[in-house]
C-alpha positions in Angstrom: 70.9 97.4 51.0 69.5 100.3 53.1 66.1 100.5 54.8 63.6 103.3 53.9 65.0 105.6 56.6 68.6 105.3 55.2 69.9 102.8 57.7 71.6 99.6 56.6 70.1 96.4 57.9 73.1 96.0 60.3 72.7 99.5 61.6 68.9 99.1 62.0 69.5 95.9 63.9 72.0 97.5 66.2 69.6 100.4 66.8 66.9 98.0 67.9 69.3 96.1 70.1 70.4 99.3 71.7 66.8 100.2 72.5 66.3 96.7 74.1 69.4 97.1 76.2 68.2 100.6 77.2 64.9 99.3 78.5 66.7 96.6 80.5 69.1 99.1 82.0 66.2 101.4 83.0 64.7 98.6 85.0 68.1 98.0 86.8 68.3 101.8 87.4 65.0 101.8 89.2 65.9 98.9 91.4 69.3 100.5 92.3 67.6 103.8 93.3 65.1 101.9 95.4 68.0 100.5 97.5 69.4 103.9 98.3 69.8 104.5 102.0 68.1 107.7 103.3 70.7 109.8 105.2 70.8 113.0 107.2 71.1 115.9 104.6 74.1 117.3 106.5 76.2 114.2 105.8 76.1 114.5 102.0 79.1 116.8 102.3 78.7 119.4 101.0 74.9 119.1 101.4 71.9 121.2 101.0 72.3 123.3 104.3 75.8 124.2 103.3 74.8 125.4 99.8 71.7 127.3 101.1 73.8 129.2 103.6 76.5 130.0 100.9 73.9 131.1 98.4 72.2 133.4 100.9 75.6 134.9 101.7 76.2 135.3 98.0 73.0 137.2 97.5 73.6 139.3 100.7 77.0 140.3 99.3 75.5 141.6 96.1 73.1 143.9 98.0 75.7 145.0 100.6 77.9 146.6 97.9 75.7 147.8 95.0 78.5 149.7 93.3 80.8 146.7 93.0 77.8 144.6 91.9 77.0 147.2 89.2 80.6 147.3 87.9 80.8 143.5 87.8 77.5 143.2 85.9 78.6 146.0 83.5 81.7 144.0 82.7 79.6 140.9 82.2 77.3 142.6 79.7 80.2 144.2 77.9 81.9 140.8 77.5 78.6 139.2 76.4 77.9 141.9 73.8 81.3 141.4 72.4 80.7 137.7 72.2 77.5 138.2 70.3 79.4 140.4 67.8 82.0 137.8 67.5 79.4 135.1 67.0 77.7 137.1 64.2 81.0 137.4 62.5 81.7 133.7 62.9 78.3 132.9 61.3 79.1 135.0 58.3 82.6 133.5 57.8 81.6 130.0 58.7 83.9 129.5 61.7 85.0 130.9 65.0 88.3 132.3 66.1 89.3 130.9 69.5 90.7 133.4 72.0 94.2 132.6 73.3 94.3 131.4 76.9 97.2 130.9 79.3 95.6 127.8 80.8 94.2 125.3 78.4 91.1 123.6 79.6 90.8 119.9 79.0 87.1 120.1 79.1 87.1 122.1 75.8 90.1 120.4 74.1 88.0 119.0 71.2 88.2 121.1 68.0 84.4 121.6 67.8 84.5 123.9 70.8 86.5 126.4 68.7 85.4 125.6 65.1 81.6 125.3 65.4 79.9 128.7 66.1 77.2 127.2 68.4 79.6 125.2 70.6 82.1 128.1 70.6 79.4 130.4 71.8 78.4 128.0 74.6 82.0 127.7 75.8 82.7 131.4 75.7 79.4 132.3 77.4 80.1 129.8 80.1 83.6 131.3 80.6 82.2 134.8 80.8 79.5 133.7 83.2 82.0 131.8 85.3 84.3 134.9 85.5 81.3 137.0 86.5 80.3 134.7 89.4 83.8 134.3 90.6 84.2 138.1 90.6 81.0 138.5 92.6 82.2 135.9 95.1 85.5 137.8 95.5 83.7 141.0 96.2 81.4 139.7 98.9 81.9 141.6 102.1 81.3 139.3 105.1 83.0 139.5 108.5 83.1 135.8 109.0 86.1 134.2 107.2 84.6 130.8 107.4 81.4 132.1 105.7 83.6 133.8 103.0 85.4 130.5 102.4 82.0 128.7 102.0 80.8 131.2 99.5 84.1 130.7 97.5 83.6 126.9 97.6 79.9 127.2 96.7 80.8 129.4 93.7 83.5 127.0 92.4 81.1 124.0 92.7 78.4 125.9 90.9 80.7 127.0 88.1 82.2 123.5 87.6 78.8 121.8 87.6 77.3 124.0 84.9 80.0 123.5 82.4 78.4 122.8 79.0 80.7 119.8 78.7 78.8 118.1 81.5 75.5 117.8 79.5 74.8 115.7 76.5 72.9 118.3 74.5 75.8 120.8 74.8 78.7 118.4 74.4 79.7 118.1 70.7 81.9 115.1 71.5 79.1 113.1 73.1 76.6 114.0 70.3 79.1 112.9 67.6 79.9 109.7 69.5 76.2 108.8 69.8 75.6 109.4 66.1 78.6 107.5 65.0 77.7 104.5 67.2 73.9 104.3 66.5 73.3 105.2 70.1 75.6 102.5 71.5 77.7 105.1 73.4 74.5 106.2 75.3 73.6 102.7 76.2 77.1 102.0 77.4 77.0 105.2 79.3 73.8 104.3 81.0 75.2 100.9 81.8 78.2 102.6 83.5 75.9 104.8 85.4 73.7 101.9 86.6 76.7 99.9 87.6 78.0 102.8 89.7 74.6 103.0 91.5 74.6 99.3 92.1 78.1 99.2 93.5 77.2 101.9 96.0 73.7 100.7 96.9 71.9 103.5 95.2 74.4 106.3 96.0 76.1 107.9 93.0 79.8 107.6 93.4 81.6 107.9 90.1 83.9 104.9 89.6 87.3 106.2 88.6 89.0 102.9 87.4 88.0 99.5 86.3 87.4 97.5 89.5 88.5 94.3 87.8 91.7 95.7 86.3 94.0 94.7 89.2 94.2 92.1 92.0 95.7 93.1 95.3 98.4 90.7 96.1 99.0 89.8 92.5 99.2 92.8 90.1 99.3 95.3 93.0 101.0 94.9 96.4 103.0 92.1 95.1 106.4 92.8 96.8 107.4 89.6 98.6 107.2 89.5 102.3 105.1 88.2 105.2 102.9 89.2 108.0 105.2 89.0 111.0 102.9 90.4 113.7 99.1 90.9 114.1 96.8 92.7 116.5 93.1 93.6 116.3 94.1 97.0 114.9 96.8 96.2 112.3 99.0 93.6 110.6 102.7 94.2 110.4 104.4 93.3 107.2 108.1 92.6 106.7 109.5 92.5 103.2 112.2 90.2 101.9 115.6 91.8 101.2 116.7 92.1 97.6 120.3 93.0 98.4 123.1 90.9 100.0 123.4 93.4 102.9 120.9 95.6 104.5 121.0 98.4 107.1 120.8 97.1 110.6 118.3 99.7 111.8 114.8 98.9 110.3 112.4 101.3 108.6 108.7 101.3 109.6 106.1 102.8 107.2 102.9 104.0 108.8 100.3 104.7 106.0 97.0 106.5 106.5 94.0 104.4 107.7 91.6 106.4 105.5 93.0 104.4 102.6 94.8 101.1 102.3 98.6 100.7 102.7 99.4 99.5 99.1 99.7 103.1 97.8 103.2 102.4 99.0 103.4 99.2 97.0 101.5 99.6 93.7 102.9 98.0 90.6 106.6 97.1 90.8 107.7 100.0 88.7 106.1 102.5 91.0 106.4 100.7 94.4 108.1 102.7 97.1 108.4 99.5 99.2 110.3 97.7 96.4 112.6 100.7 95.7 113.5 100.9 99.4 114.3 97.3 99.6 116.5 97.6 96.6 118.4 100.4 98.4 119.3 98.0 101.2 116.7 99.0 103.8 114.9 96.6 106.0 111.3 97.6 105.4 108.2 97.0 107.6 104.7 98.3 106.8 101.6 98.7 108.9 98.4 97.4 107.3 95.5 98.8 109.2 92.3 96.8 109.8 89.2 98.1 108.1 86.9 99.0 111.0 83.5 97.6 111.7 81.0 98.2 114.5 83.2 96.5 117.1 85.8 99.3 116.7 83.5 102.2 117.3 85.4 103.2 120.5 88.8 103.4 118.7 90.1 107.0 118.8 93.1 108.9 117.8 94.8 107.7 121.0 94.1 104.1 119.9 96.0 104.7 116.7 98.9 106.3 118.7 99.3 103.8 121.5 97.9 100.5 120.0 99.0 101.5 116.5 102.2 103.5 115.9 103.9 102.8 119.2 102.9 99.2 119.3 104.1 98.6 115.8 107.5 100.3 116.5 107.9 98.1 119.6 107.2 95.0 117.5 109.6 96.0 114.8 112.4 96.6 117.3 111.7 93.3 119.1 111.6 91.3 115.8 114.7 93.0 114.4 116.8 93.1 117.6 117.4 96.8 117.0 117.4 99.4 119.7 115.3 101.8 117.6 113.8 102.2 114.1 113.4 104.9 111.6 109.7 105.7 111.0 107.6 107.2 108.2 104.1 108.7 108.6 101.9 109.4 105.6 98.9 111.8 105.7 96.9 111.0 108.9 99.5 108.3 109.6 101.9 111.2 109.9 99.6 113.1 112.2 99.4 110.1 114.5 103.2 109.8 114.3 103.6 113.4 115.3 101.3 112.9 118.3 103.3 109.8 119.2 106.6 111.6 119.1 105.2 114.5 121.1 103.8 112.2 123.8 107.2 110.4 124.1 108.9 113.7 124.7 106.3 115.1 127.0 105.8 111.9 129.1 109.5 111.0 129.3 108.8 107.5 127.9 111.8 105.8 126.1 111.7 106.4 122.4 111.6 103.5 119.9 112.6 105.8 117.1 115.9 107.1 115.7 114.4 109.5 113.1 111.0 110.4 111.6 109.9 111.2 108.1 106.5 112.9 107.3 104.7 112.6 104.0 102.1 115.3 103.5 101.1 115.3 107.1 99.0 117.9 108.9 99.7 118.9 112.5 98.3 122.5 112.2 94.8 122.6 111.0 94.3 126.3 111.1 94.2 126.6 107.3 94.0 123.0 105.9 92.7 124.0 102.5 89.2 123.6 100.9 88.1 120.8 103.2 87.6 123.1 106.1 85.2 125.3 104.2 82.3 122.9 104.7 83.3 121.3 108.0 80.7 123.2 109.9 78.3 122.1 112.7 75.7 120.8 110.2 78.3 118.6 108.4 79.8 117.4 111.7 76.4 116.6 113.2 75.4 114.7 110.1 78.6 112.7 110.1 78.3 111.9 113.8 74.7 110.8 113.5 75.7 108.5 110.6 78.7 107.1 112.6 76.6 106.6 115.8 74.1 104.5 113.9 76.7 102.1 112.5 79.7 102.4 114.8 81.8 103.6 111.8 81.7 106.1 109.0 80.9 104.6 105.7 83.8 104.9 103.2 81.5 106.3 100.5 80.8 109.4 102.5 84.4 110.4 102.9 85.1 109.4 99.3 82.4 111.7 98.0 83.6 114.5 100.2 87.2 114.3 99.0 86.0 114.0 95.4 84.3 117.4 95.6 87.6 119.1 96.5 88.6 118.4 92.9 85.3 118.0 91.1 86.5 118.3 87.5 89.2 115.7 88.0 87.3 113.3 90.3 83.6 113.8 89.5 82.6 115.6 86.3 85.5 114.6 84.1 85.2 110.9 84.8 81.4 111.1 84.7 81.5 112.6 81.2 83.8 109.9 79.9 81.8 107.1 81.5 78.2 108.3 81.2 78.1 110.6 78.2 80.7 109.0 76.0 80.2 105.4 77.2 84.0 104.9 77.4 85.3 101.8 79.3 86.8 102.5 82.7 90.5 103.2 82.7 93.0 100.6 84.0 95.0 102.9 86.2 96.5 101.6 89.4 96.5 104.8 91.4 92.8 105.4 90.7 92.1 101.8 91.5 93.7 102.3 94.9 91.9 105.6 95.4 88.5 104.0 95.2 89.5 101.1 97.5 88.7 103.3 100.5 88.0 102.3 104.1 85.6 102.9 107.0 86.5 105.1 110.0 85.7 104.3 113.7 83.0 106.5 115.3 85.1 108.0 118.1 88.1 108.6 115.8 85.9 110.4 113.3 84.5 112.7 115.9 87.9 113.6 117.3 89.4 114.1 113.8 86.7 116.5 112.7 86.2 118.4 116.0 89.5 118.3 118.0 91.7 118.7 114.9 89.9 120.3 112.0 87.5 122.5 114.1 89.5 123.3 117.2 93.1 122.8 116.0 93.8 121.4 119.5 97.1 119.7 118.6 98.7 122.8 117.1 97.6 124.9 120.1 98.9 122.4 122.7 95.4 121.4 123.9 95.2 117.9 122.6 95.1 115.4 125.5 97.0 112.2 124.9 97.1 109.9 128.0 98.0 112.1 131.0 99.6 114.9 129.1 98.8 117.6 126.5 100.9 117.6 123.4 101.8 119.8 120.5 104.2 119.7 117.5 106.7 121.7 119.4 107.2 118.8 121.8 108.8 116.7 119.0 112.5 116.3 119.5 114.0 114.0 116.9 115.7 114.3 113.5 112.9 114.8 110.9 112.5 114.8 107.1 109.4 116.6 106.0 107.8 116.2 102.5 104.9 118.4 101.4 103.4 118.6 97.9 103.0 121.8 95.9 99.5 121.1 94.6 98.2 119.1 97.6 94.4 119.8 98.1 94.1 117.6 101.2 97.2 118.6 103.2 98.3 121.9 101.7 102.1 122.4 101.7 102.0 125.6 103.7 99.9 124.1 106.5 102.1 121.0 106.5 105.3 123.0 106.8 103.8 125.4 109.3 103.0 122.7 111.9 106.1 120.6 111.5 108.4 123.7 111.5 107.8 123.8 115.2 109.5 120.4 115.7 112.9 120.5 117.3 115.9 118.6 116.2 117.6 118.5 112.9 115.1 119.0 110.1 115.2 118.7 106.3 112.2 120.1 104.3 111.2 119.0 100.8 108.5 120.6 98.7 107.6 118.2 95.9 105.9 119.1 92.7 102.4 117.7 92.0 99.7 116.6 94.5 99.0 114.5 97.6 99.7 111.1 95.9 101.8 111.8 92.7 104.1 114.1 94.6 105.0 111.3 97.0 104.8 108.2 94.7 107.4 109.6 92.3 109.9 106.9 91.3 113.3 108.2 90.1 113.1 106.3 86.8 110.1 108.3 85.6 112.0 111.6 85.9 108.6 113.3 86.1 108.3 115.8 89.0 111.0 117.9 90.7 111.4 119.3 94.2 112.9 122.0 96.4 114.9 120.9 99.4 116.6 122.7 102.3 117.9 122.1 105.8 116.6 125.5 106.8 113.4 125.5 108.9 110.7 127.3 106.8 109.4 129.8 109.2 108.7 132.4 106.4 107.2 130.1 103.8 107.3 132.4 100.8 110.9 133.4 101.6 111.9 129.8 102.0 110.6 128.8 98.7 112.2 131.8 96.9 115.7 131.1 98.1 115.5 127.3 98.1 117.2 125.5 95.2 115.0 123.5 92.8 116.1 120.0 91.7 114.8 117.9 88.8 113.5 114.4 89.3 112.4 112.5 92.4 113.3 113.4 95.9 113.6 109.7 96.8 117.4 109.5 96.3 117.9 112.6 98.5 115.8 111.0 101.3 117.6 107.6 100.9 121.0 109.4 101.6 119.5 111.2 104.6 118.0 107.9 105.8 121.1 105.8 105.3 123.1 108.1 107.7 120.6 107.2 110.4 120.2 103.5 109.6 123.4 102.1 111.1 125.9 99.7 109.6 125.1 97.1 107.0 124.6 93.5 108.0 124.1 90.3 106.0 120.5 90.1 104.6 120.0 86.6 106.1 120.7 88.0 109.6 118.1 90.8 109.1 115.5 88.4 107.9 116.2 85.1 109.6 114.1 81.9 109.0 112.9 82.0 112.6 111.1 85.3 112.1 107.4 84.5 112.4 105.6 84.5 109.1 101.9 84.4 109.8 100.7 85.0 106.2 102.3 85.9 102.9 102.2 89.7 102.1 100.0 91.6 101.7 98.1 89.9 104.4 94.4 89.6 105.0 93.5 93.0 106.5 94.1 94.8 103.2 91.5 92.5 101.5 88.7 93.4 103.8 
């Protein structure tokens, strides 16, 4: 039996309950916003000063070249007029005819964006407007390259933000979901929104994965091993062998300290650590401590001397080996490169036999979109924040990196969570991605100024101990992996710096991005790669003449690594009972 307004008693009851939940959530929303910490505007990365400067440059560019501006506007109105004509025809025929596109856009994948005249119009007008603004940005004539990059970044952010898919009133999927669920999807969406604010003390940081979906040390980072060495900076993990014999020379993995080490040991099916142990390698991993105020004076030199080199010394002592092979991932690779350069420049004995680099930057001249907003305003805001606490809050860097890929890491997840009320995905990689860490004050300053701003390491002006070092000081066999779609360490920049290293080199360009290009198990047969022993001085020519391979580059690397890992010995000898086992893996530092 239906009520007078056409709703069934069950639907009416659900509607009332949804309104009650809505009222409760609004109270929680208010309390969450009250808790938000007031920060320097420059730290919001990219913040208001950045966008104001970019917008002013945008406007100045329009006035500086009126003919280009006129032509661009004429094209805009021509496309808009054609759309009105198409819309009129669609209204008469009862549908719209979608235009073919070479690049399908996931934001408009629902059929309503093409079938319904109103939503089709919104989509096409947005695409025309986006093309217009991007054309204007391309035509801006400014002498400062940094300012031009900021205008480009500002334009992309503006275009992505104003997509009609990002707003409830112009998103057919969200409207349909709200009607079909009697408003429950909106209530669930508000609940997701409020929970995100509460998790970040009033800051809005979109949660990418269900924070309760995995447990570190159980469903993630579950490869068996133990903490065999510990300092105030890191714990050293040694993993149990899974083969009867292992290579005598151990392998040390140095992950970035911007995130936690278990990207190398996700679920068993995608764990690089487990795969390496199955290939007969004796694997050690550095698990960095998550800094607090007492580590404010830790700098890049701390991570070199007390981190990379100290860990290598411990590995060689514990294993009884004269040297180890070492891997550096992301900023861990930057610290590794600095360590190798210092060894060569200072004449110190080397604890390493070979070095592998995963998506590591050593030349920051063109490090991709991140440099666009690393200006004085941003750096000053970051440093003020770090000085107050002794460390940089993980939420700031997480937000900054998210805006490098806003559709994938901000707006897309926000639409699903807030507008559609969908439950958070149970995805191990996204779970890891949001489990970020703090950064020490001094290290943050050096990273942003000496590396990103001044490019001191690439130019040989980076002071490490008593010497100045550069990538050209590296003299060791090296295996370099860069990723084709990496937005954090672009492959060209990664190859450009490490191509200066001396010694036998092997260079791999992997498909996909900063994480998926590296964590690419052979069983998945997902992404391919290009590989060559030729040093890629001319990057375009290198890629053109380098042979492409299907599948993961892991087996190629394992063969390269095995040649430098010595003879095989009994697994018991490589992992004796007397080896100190302070805690079961993954240790305690990763849980902080």
